[in-house]
C-alpha positions, 0 to 999 in steps of 0.5 A, a space after each residue: 500500500 505504500 507504493 500507491 502514494 509514491 506512484 501518485 506523487 510521481 505521476 503528479 510531478 510528471 504532469 506538473 513538469 509537462 504542463 510547465 514546459 509550455 510556459 517556458 517556451 514563450 519568448 520575452 516580448 518587449 515594446 508591444 502595445 495592444 489597443 482595443 476600442 468598442 463603439 455601439 450605436 442603435 439604428 432605427 430598424 437594425 443593430 450591427 456589430 463590427 470588429 476591425 483588426 490590424 497588425 503591423 511591426 516597425 521599430 519606429 513607434 511613430 511610423 508604426 502608429 501612422 501605418 496602423 492609422 492609415 490602414 484603419 482609416 482606409 478600411 473605414 
């Protein structure tokens, strides 16, 4: 009967070890910004939900902001 707790402990440690490897795989990401805006407006006979999404990368924050703004403005 003493082997059953030992097997349960080993199994729990193995599962915990396997579950934690996914956490270590993510690389550190710096200087990332996530923005979200939401607007609702009722109209006379209908209701519409719209989600708009864009993603871009640039080492210059001003150029990145301008690129995203231009993309979103063209979409609208």
